[in-house]
C-alpha positions in Angstrom: 6.6 -89.1 8.1 3.0 -88.2 7.3 2.6 -86.5 10.7 5.8 -84.4 10.0 4.4 -83.4 6.5 1.0 -82.5 8.1 2.7 -80.4 10.7 4.7 -78.6 8.1 1.7 -77.9 5.9 -0.2 -76.7 9.0 2.6 -74.3 9.9 2.7 -73.0 6.3 -1.0 -72.3 6.3 -0.6 -70.4 9.6 2.3 -68.4 8.1 0.2 -67.5 5.0 -2.7 -66.5 7.1 -0.5 -64.3 9.3 1.0 -62.7 6.1 -2.4 -62.1 4.6 -3.6 -60.4 7.8 -0.5 -58.3 8.0 -0.8 -57.2 4.4 -4.5 -56.4 4.8 -3.7 -54.5 8.0 -1.0 -52.4 6.3 -3.3 -51.5 3.5 -6.0 -50.3 5.9 -3.4 -48.2 7.7 -2.3 -46.6 4.5 -5.9 -45.8 3.7 -6.6 -44.2 7.0 -3.5 -42.0 6.6 -4.6 -40.6 3.2 -5.4 -36.9 3.8 -9.0 -35.7 3.8 -9.1 -32.9 1.2 -13.0 -32.4 1.4 -12.8 -29.0 3.2 -10.0 -27.8 1.0 -11.7 -28.7 -2.3 -14.9 -27.0 -1.2 -12.9 -23.9 -0.2 -11.0 -23.9 -3.5 -14.4 -24.0 -5.4 -15.7 -21.2 -3.2 -12.7 -19.0 -3.8 -12.7 -19.7 -7.5 -16.4 -18.6 -7.7 -15.5 -15.5 -5.8 -12.7 -14.7 -8.3 -14.7 -15.4 -11.3 -17.0 -12.5 -10.4 -14.3 -10.1 -9.2 -13.5 -7.1 -11.5 -11.3 -4.1 -11.3 -14.5 -2.0 -10.7 -14.8 -3.7 -7.4 -11.2 -4.7 -6.4 -7.7 -3.3 -7.0 -6.0 -5.4 -9.6 -3.1 -6.1 -7.1 -5.6 -7.7 -4.7 -7.0 -9.9 -7.5 -3.6 -11.0 -8.6 -2.4 -11.9 -5.1 -5.6 -13.9 -4.4 -5.3 -15.7 -7.7 -1.7 -16.6 -7.0 -2.7 -18.1 -3.5 -5.5 -20.1 -5.0 -3.2 -21.5 -7.8 -0.8 -22.7 -5.1 -3.6 -24.5 -3.3 -4.8 -26.1 -6.5 -1.4 -27.4 -7.4 -0.7 -28.7 -3.9 -4.0 -30.8 -3.9 -2.9 -32.7 -7.0 -0.2 -34.3 -5.0 -1.6 -37.7 -3.9 0.8 -38.1 -1.1 0.1 -34.8 0.5 -0.1 -34.9 4.3 -3.1 -34.0 6.4 -1.0 -31.4 8.1 -0.2 -29.8 4.7 -3.9 -29.8 3.8 -4.9 -28.2 7.0 -2.3 -25.5 6.6 -3.6 -24.8 3.1 -7.1 -24.4 4.4 -5.9 -21.8 7.0 -3.9 -19.9 4.4 -6.6 -19.8 1.8 -9.1 -18.7 4.3 -6.9 -15.8 5.3 -6.3 -14.9 1.7 -10.0 -14.8 1.1 -10.5 -12.5 4.1 -7.7 -10.2 2.9 -9.2 -10.2 -0.5 -12.7 -9.4 0.6 -11.3 -6.5 2.9 -9.7 -4.9 -0.1 -13.1 -4.5 -2.0 -13.9 -0.9 -2.8 -16.5 0.2 -0.2 -19.3 2.6 -0.7 -19.4 5.5 1.7 -22.9 6.1 3.3 -24.3 9.5 2.2 -25.2 10.1 5.9 -21.5 10.1 6.8 -20.6 13.3 4.8 -20.3 16.2 7.2 -19.4 18.7 4.5 -18.1 18.7 0.9 -16.8 21.3 -1.5 -16.4 20.5 -5.2 -15.7 24.1 -6.3 -17.7 23.5 -9.4 -19.6 26.7 -9.0 -16.8 28.5 -10.9 -17.9 31.9 -9.6 -19.0 33.6 -6.3 -17.6 35.0 -3.1 -19.2 32.3 -0.9 -20.0 28.7 -1.4 -22.6 26.3 0.2 -21.2 22.9 1.3 -22.8 19.7 0.5 -23.9 17.5 3.5 -24.4 20.2 6.1 -25.4 23.4 4.5 -22.5 25.5 5.8 -21.3 28.7 4.2 -17.6 28.9 3.0 -16.7 32.5 2.5 -13.8 33.4 0.3 -11.3 35.5 2.1 -8.1 37.5 1.3 -4.9 37.0 3.3 -4.7 39.1 6.5 -3.6 42.7 5.7 -1.4 42.7 8.7 0.8 40.2 6.9 0.3 40.8 3.2 -0.8 44.5 3.1 -2.6 45.0 -0.2 -0.6 42.3 -2.0 -3.2 39.7 -1.6 -6.3 38.4 -3.3 -9.3 36.1 -3.0 -9.1 32.4 -3.8 -9.7 31.8 -7.5 -11.5 29.2 -9.5 -9.3 27.1 -11.8 -9.5 23.9 -13.9 -9.6 21.0 -11.3 -9.0 17.3 -11.1 -12.8 17.0 -11.4 -14.5 20.0 -12.9 -13.3 23.1 -11.2 -10.9 23.6 -8.3 -9.9 26.4 -6.0 -6.5 28.1 -6.2 -5.0 29.6 -3.0 -2.1 32.1 -2.8 -0.9 35.1 -0.8 -2.8 34.0 2.3 -6.2 33.6 0.5 -8.4 31.0 2.2 -12.0 30.0 3.1 -13.7 30.5 6.4 -16.8 28.7 7.7 -18.3 30.2 10.8 -21.8 28.7 10.8 -20.6 25.1 11.5 -22.0 23.0 14.1 -19.3 22.3 16.6 -20.3 18.8 17.7 -20.0 17.7 14.1 -16.3 18.3 14.2 -15.6 16.9 17.7 -16.6 13.2 17.1 -14.3 10.3 17.9 -14.3 9.3 14.2 -13.3 11.8 11.4 -11.9 11.6 7.9 -10.7 14.2 5.5 -10.3 13.5 1.8 -9.0 16.1 -0.8 -7.1 16.4 -4.1 -4.1 18.7 -3.8 -1.8 20.3 -6.3 0.8 22.2 -4.3 3.0 24.9 -6.1 6.0 24.4 -3.8 7.4 22.5 -0.9 6.8 24.2 2.5 6.0 23.3 6.1 2.8 25.4 6.2 0.8 24.2 3.3 -2.5 24.1 5.4 -5.4 22.1 3.9 -7.8 22.4 6.8 -7.7 23.6 10.3 -10.2 23.4 13.2 -8.7 25.5 16.1 -5.2 24.8 14.9 -3.3 22.5 17.2 -6.0 23.1 19.9 -8.4 20.5 18.3 -7.1 19.2 14.9 -5.4 20.3 11.7 -4.4 18.8 8.3 -1.6 20.0 6.1 1.4 19.2 4.0 4.5 19.3 6.1 8.1 19.5 5.0 8.9 17.2 2.1 5.3 17.4 1.0 4.2 14.7 3.6 0.5 14.6 4.8 0.5 15.7 8.4 -2.3 15.6 11.0 -2.4 17.0 14.5 -5.0 16.1 17.2 -5.4 17.5 20.6 -7.3 15.1 22.9 -8.1 14.7 26.6 -5.0 12.4 26.6 -2.7 15.1 25.0 -1.5 16.3 21.8 -0.4 14.1 18.9 1.4 14.9 15.6 1.7 12.3 12.9 2.6 12.1 9.2 2.7 9.4 6.6 6.4 8.9 6.8 6.9 9.1 3.0 8.7 12.1 1.5 7.1 13.9 -1.4 3.9 11.9 -1.3 2.2 14.9 -2.9 4.6 16.1 -5.6 4.5 19.7 -6.7 2.5 20.6 -9.7 0.7 17.3 -9.7 -2.8 16.2 -8.6 -2.6 13.8 -5.6 -5.5 12.4 -3.6 -5.0 12.4 0.1 -7.1 10.9 2.9 -6.6 10.9 6.7 -8.8 8.6 8.7 -9.1 9.2 12.5 -10.6 6.7 14.9 -10.1 7.6 18.5 -12.2 4.7 19.7 -10.0 2.1 18.2 -6.9 4.3 18.6 -5.9 4.4 14.9 -4.9 7.2 12.5 -4.3 6.1 8.9 -3.0 7.9 5.9 -3.9 7.1 2.2 -2.3 8.5 -0.9 -4.0 7.8 -4.2 -6.2 5.2 -2.7 -3.4 3.2 -1.1 -2.7 3.0 2.7 0.7 4.5 3.3 0.9 4.6 7.1 -1.1 3.6 10.2 -0.5 4.9 13.7 -1.8 3.3 16.8 -1.7 4.1 20.5 1.4 1.8 20.7 3.3 4.4 18.6 1.2 7.5 19.6 0.1 7.0 23.2 -1.9 10.2 23.2 -4.1 9.0 20.3 -7.0 8.2 22.5 -9.7 9.8 24.6 -11.9 12.5 23.0 -11.1 15.7 21.0 -10.6 18.8 23.1 -12.9 21.8 22.5 -11.3 25.2 22.4 -12.5 28.1 24.5 -12.2 30.6 21.6 -14.7 30.2 18.8 -12.7 30.3 15.6 -13.9 29.8 12.0 -13.2 26.4 10.3 -10.3 27.4 8.0 -9.6 25.9 4.6 -6.3 26.8 3.0 -5.0 28.6 6.2 -3.9 27.7 9.7 -6.0 30.2 11.7 -7.1 33.9 11.8 -4.6 36.7 12.3 -6.3 37.7 15.5 -5.8 34.3 17.0 -2.1 34.0 15.8 -1.4 37.4 17.3 -2.3 36.1 20.8 0.4 33.5 20.7 3.2 34.1 23.1 5.9 32.5 21.2 7.7 34.2 18.4 6.6 33.5 14.8 7.4 35.0 11.4 5.0 37.8 10.7 5.9 37.9 7.0 4.2 36.6 3.9 6.8 33.8 3.6 6.3 32.8 7.2 2.5 32.8 7.1 1.0 29.2 7.3 -1.4 28.9 4.3 -1.8 26.7 1.3 -0.2 27.8 -2.0 -1.6 25.7 -4.8 -4.9 24.1 -5.9 -7.4 21.9 -4.0 -10.4 20.0 -5.3 -13.1 17.7 -4.1 -12.7 18.5 -0.3 -14.8 16.2 1.9 -15.1 15.7 5.6 -16.8 12.6 7.0 -18.0 11.6 10.5 -16.6 8.1 10.1 -13.1 6.6 9.9 -12.8 5.6 6.3 -11.7 2.1 5.6 -9.1 0.8 3.1 -11.8 0.0 0.7 -13.8 3.2 1.0 -10.6 5.3 0.6 -9.7 3.3 -2.5 -13.2 3.7 -4.0 -13.2 7.4 -3.3 -10.0 7.7 -5.2 -11.1 5.3 -8.0 -14.4 7.2 -8.6 -12.7 10.6 -8.8 -9.5 9.9 -10.5 
């Protein structure tokens, strides 16, 4: 009997030992499965520090708000004690991406060396202006008499978005002849300007270098920013795909940013990117800009000279209404030898608005 009792006690002890081992083993497994949040906590702290120092002088409010929302989501998720390691790892990836997007939205300073030429029109008087950047001479010109007869005038100084602006009508424009050609043939180029068109028309030309033979920037039908390039790969026309981007009788800031090296052409309206074209959608947007055999002035407010237009073999309207020239006001015209980034375009608008 005693032997039987001893055997039962022994078996019971063995069972208790096995149970204790099993319980201990499960506890250790549970501990090893608990998510490691060290990297996520450090990232959250880093992002919060970045946000604490962010102001609307440095970032668009929309970028700040979006980043705050993503960070709040990560903070809430990490409070869940049963969160999985996979969920934690995904949050790290998402938060890092959100941080990079936020940093990219920062307003960026434009190096002074990048300015090829600028016209503020703040002189308020005179028949020729000296550009900032390169000291080129912009001569005020009347519309061609072959088109307008005597019913034309010089561009006039008016109240602008920033100080004074220049008003164009009846074919009036500016011509720059003492430019350096190589400055206008680089693989990167950006044009920034405030415009206030009088009316909607296809030929509201802002700036033209050899017309479609090299590059031109205008407002096309429906007041859309429109840019043409002619490169060694071929000709390309592109607009920002948004009708009435520059409403009549209102000041609107426009930027076109060209980068033939990366194959990108980007439009900005009032500091915001509205359209980006690439070689996938515009195959000819590569190579280098083509030079033009005929030396033409750099035109502001007109497509080209009458002498050049008169050599065209195709029929075109030789009437005041058919002449391609800007009708309205321009201010703070700038040309850069770099492709402006999102942040630089936004800062330029923010500084001038």
